[in-house]
Each structure stands twice: as structure tokens, then as C-alpha cells.
C-alpha positions as CSV (number, residue, x, y, z in Angstrom):
1,X,4.8,19.0,-19.1
2,X,1.5,18.7,-21.1
3,X,-1.1,16.3,-19.6
4,X,-1.0,13.9,-22.5
5,X,2.8,13.8,-22.4
6,X,2.8,13.2,-18.6
7,X,0.3,10.5,-19.0
8,X,2.3,8.8,-21.7
9,X,5.3,9.0,-19.3
10,X,3.2,7.5,-16.6
11,X,2.0,4.6,-18.7
12,X,5.5,3.7,-19.6
13,X,6.8,3.9,-16.1
14,X,3.9,2.0,-14.6
15,X,4.2,-0.8,-16.8
16,X,8.0,-1.0,-16.3
17,X,7.5,-1.0,-12.5
18,X,4.9,-3.8,-12.7
19,X,7.2,-6.0,-14.7
20,X,10.2,-5.1,-12.5
21,X,8.3,-6.4,-9.4
22,X,8.5,-9.9,-11.0
23,X,12.3,-10.0,-10.3
24,X,13.2,-7.1,-8.0
25,X,13.0,-8.3,-4.3
26,X,12.5,-4.8,-2.8
27,X,9.4,-4.3,-4.7
28,X,5.9,-5.5,-4.0
29,X,2.8,-5.4,-6.2
30,X,-0.3,-4.3,-4.2
31,X,-3.9,-4.9,-5.2
32,X,-6.5,-3.7,-2.9
33,X,-8.9,-1.0,-1.6
34,X,-8.0,2.3,-0.1
35,X,-8.9,2.7,3.6
36,X,-7.6,6.1,4.1
37,X,-5.4,9.0,2.6
38,X,-3.7,11.4,5.0
39,X,-1.4,13.7,3.0
40,X,1.1,11.4,1.5
41,X,0.2,8.5,3.7
42,X,-1.9,5.9,2.0
43,X,-3.5,2.9,3.8
44,X,-4.6,0.0,1.6
45,X,-6.4,-3.2,2.6
46,X,-4.7,-5.7,0.3
47,X,-6.7,-8.4,-1.4
48,X,-5.3,-11.0,1.1
49,X,-6.8,-8.9,3.9
50,X,-3.5,-7.5,5.1
51,X,-3.4,-3.8,6.0
52,X,-0.6,-1.9,4.3
53,X,0.6,1.7,4.7
54,X,2.4,3.3,1.8
55,X,4.2,6.5,1.8
56,X,3.6,8.4,-1.5
57,X,6.1,10.5,-3.3
58,X,5.4,14.2,-3.2
59,X,5.1,14.1,-7.0
60,X,3.1,10.8,-7.2
61,X,1.0,10.3,-10.3
62,X,-2.4,8.8,-10.7
63,X,-3.8,7.0,-13.7
64,X,-7.3,5.6,-14.4
65,X,-8.1,2.0,-15.4
66,X,-11.2,2.0,-17.6
67,X,-13.4,-0.7,-18.9
68,X,-13.6,-1.0,-22.7
69,X,-15.4,-3.5,-24.9
70,X,-14.0,-6.6,-26.5
71,X,-14.1,-4.9,-29.8
72,X,-11.1,-2.7,-28.6
73,X,-8.9,-5.7,-29.4
74,X,-8.1,-5.1,-33.0
75,X,-5.2,-6.2,-35.4
76,X,-1.9,-4.2,-34.7
77,X,-3.1,-3.1,-31.2
78,X,-0.6,-3.6,-28.4
79,X,-2.0,-5.6,-25.4
80,X,-1.0,-7.2,-22.2
81,X,-2.8,-10.2,-21.3
82,X,-2.7,-12.1,-18.1
83,X,-3.4,-15.8,-18.9
84,X,-3.5,-19.4,-17.7
85,X,-1.7,-22.0,-19.9
86,X,-3.9,-24.7,-21.4
87,X,-3.1,-28.3,-22.2
88,X,-3.2,-27.7,-26.0
89,X,-0.4,-25.1,-25.8
90,X,-2.9,-22.1,-25.9
91,X,-3.5,-19.5,-23.2
92,X,-6.9,-18.5,-21.8
93,X,-7.0,-14.8,-20.8
94,X,-7.9,-13.7,-17.2
95,X,-8.0,-10.2,-18.4
96,X,-6.7,-8.0,-21.3
97,X,-5.1,-4.5,-21.1
98,X,-5.4,-2.7,-24.4
99,X,-2.6,-0.1,-24.2
100,X,-2.8,3.5,-25.3
101,X,-0.5,4.0,-28.3
102,X,2.0,5.7,-25.9
103,X,2.4,2.3,-24.2
104,X,3.3,0.3,-27.3
105,X,6.3,-1.9,-26.8
106,X,6.1,-1.7,-22.9
107,X,7.8,-4.8,-21.4
108,X,7.2,-6.8,-24.5
109,X,7.4,-10.6,-24.0
110,X,5.9,-13.6,-22.2
111,X,6.7,-14.1,-18.6
112,X,5.4,-15.3,-15.2
113,X,2.7,-13.1,-13.5
114,X,1.3,-13.1,-10.0
115,X,-2.5,-12.6,-10.7
116,X,-3.1,-16.3,-9.9
117,X,-0.8,-19.3,-9.2
118,X,0.7,-20.3,-12.4
119,X,-0.5,-17.3,-14.5
120,X,1.5,-15.7,-17.3
121,X,1.6,-12.2,-18.9
122,X,2.1,-11.6,-22.6
123,X,2.6,-8.0,-23.8
124,X,2.6,-8.1,-27.5
125,X,1.2,-6.9,-30.9
126,X,-2.1,-8.4,-32.0
127,X,-1.5,-10.0,-35.5
128,X,-4.8,-11.7,-35.7
129,X,-8.3,-11.6,-34.1
130,X,-11.0,-14.2,-34.8
131,X,-14.5,-14.1,-33.1
132,X,-15.3,-17.3,-31.4
133,X,-18.9,-17.0,-30.3
134,X,-19.0,-13.9,-27.9
135,X,-15.3,-14.3,-27.2
136,X,-12.1,-13.9,-29.3
137,X,-9.1,-15.8,-30.3
138,X,-6.1,-13.6,-30.7
139,X,-2.7,-14.2,-31.9
140,X,0.0,-12.2,-30.2
141,X,3.6,-11.7,-31.7
142,X,6.5,-10.4,-29.5
143,X,10.2,-10.3,-30.2
144,X,10.9,-13.9,-29.1
145,X,7.8,-15.6,-30.4
146,X,4.1,-15.6,-30.4
147,X,1.2,-17.1,-28.4
148,X,-2.5,-17.9,-29.3
149,X,-4.9,-16.6,-26.5
150,X,-8.5,-17.3,-26.1
151,X,-10.4,-14.5,-24.7
152,X,-13.6,-15.6,-23.1
153,X,-16.5,-13.1,-23.0
154,X,-16.2,-13.0,-19.2
155,X,-12.6,-11.7,-19.3
156,X,-12.4,-8.0,-18.2
157,X,-10.9,-5.8,-21.0
158,X,-9.4,-2.4,-19.8
159,X,-7.2,0.4,-20.9
160,X,-5.3,3.2,-19.2
161,X,-6.7,6.7,-19.1
162,X,-5.5,10.1,-17.5
163,X,-6.3,10.2,-13.8
164,X,-6.1,12.7,-11.0
165,X,-5.4,12.7,-7.2
166,X,-9.1,13.4,-6.5
167,X,-9.7,9.7,-7.5
168,X,-7.5,8.6,-4.6
169,X,-10.0,8.3,-1.9
170,X,-11.4,5.7,0.7
171,X,-13.1,2.7,-1.2
172,X,-11.1,3.3,-4.5
173,X,-9.8,0.1,-5.9
174,X,-6.1,0.3,-6.7
175,X,-3.0,-1.4,-8.2
176,X,0.4,-0.1,-7.4
177,X,4.1,-1.2,-7.1
178,X,5.7,-0.2,-3.9
179,X,9.4,-0.4,-3.0
180,X,10.2,-1.8,0.5
181,X,12.8,0.4,2.2
182,X,15.6,-0.9,4.4
183,X,13.4,0.0,7.6
184,X,10.6,-2.2,6.2
185,X,8.3,0.7,5.1
186,X,6.7,0.9,1.6
187,X,6.9,3.8,-0.7
188,X,5.4,4.5,-4.1
189,X,5.3,7.0,-6.8
190,X,2.4,5.9,-9.0
191,X,-1.1,4.5,-8.4
192,X,-3.5,3.0,-10.9
193,X,-7.2,3.4,-9.9
194,X,-10.3,1.7,-11.3
195,X,-12.7,4.1,-12.8
196,X,-16.4,4.1,-11.9
197,X,-15.9,1.3,-9.2
198,X,-13.7,-0.9,-11.5
199,X,-11.4,-3.3,-9.9
200,X,-8.1,-3.2,-11.8
201,X,-7.9,-6.8,-13.1
202,X,-4.2,-6.9,-14.0
């Protein structure tokens, strides 16, 4: 499989797994820092401070999470925005993921997210972008409706890029969805890693 095709498949699978973690009891979304990698055994210090050991699949895949500028949010781009609801009915972005074209349509909709208590996720197409000072106001349309989201200048904007296993090393900031096995152990087939020291903000 060509590298671009493999990365496109990874993006689709990663986003699917992230969304499934919202409803599937046996899965756990893990955000943290790599402590050690020993073959297929990955130890991560989760953001809560908990130490977790994850067994990686033999064919596990790595992708990079890279920072991009706010100008990457353009009409017709497909984005995923973690947000906090506001009293006026709008949403304020905690982060925005600008999907590669291969990820268009992934888990489209508006649903609860676990980045912060009460946060939401909106995966949708940008229909309008308006500059508001250094930030943006974007209108996102998905199959069941639309949301107006304010993107402050402080909100991290990222995208997915091809990665490789050499990125998985102590100190790397990772995001992954692990499956909890009947014996209590955790397994994973995909890992997203922040590039150049970036903490994946999703």
C-alpha cells in the first residue's frame, strides 16, 4: 500500500476510533507522554498522572499531529472542533483540527467530547469564516444542523500528517484510543504523536 493511501486509511480509522470511545465501554482515550517503548510495549504517563501500559499491535500505525496557522480554516474545509457551549448558543473552540482531504466526512456531527467537562465536538464542513480581531467566527454545517463557533487566537489549530515509528520515543506527546481486554490489559493499533514537541490538543 502506498504511503499516502496508508495515511488516508489511518486518518479515517483514527477518527472513527476516537468517536467510538465516546460510547464503547471497552475503549479508553489516552492523552499523555511516552515514558518508555520496549518492542510493542508502550508505557504512557496519562495527563491525570496515571501510568498506563499499552500493548501495541504488530502492525501499529503512527501519524503526526502538526500545528498550522488559523488561515488554514477556509470555506469548504472539513474540521473537527472541540468546543465549550456559550450562553448565547454559540460555541467557543478549545482547538480545531483541519482534516486532510482524505478525512472529509469522518464522524460528521455534534456530540459530547471529553477534552474538558462539558465540552463538545463538532466535525463538519466550514461554510463561512469571518475574521474577528485576531480570531475567527466560523459556521460549520453537518448533516443534522449547523453551529457557529468562535475561534480565539489562543486556540491551537492542527492537522494530521504522515508519521513513522521513530517518532514514538520517551517524551513524545501522544493521543490514542486503547481497547481494554477482558483481563484488564490495554491494546492499541494506532498512535497520534505531536510533531516538534506539540501536545495533541484534541
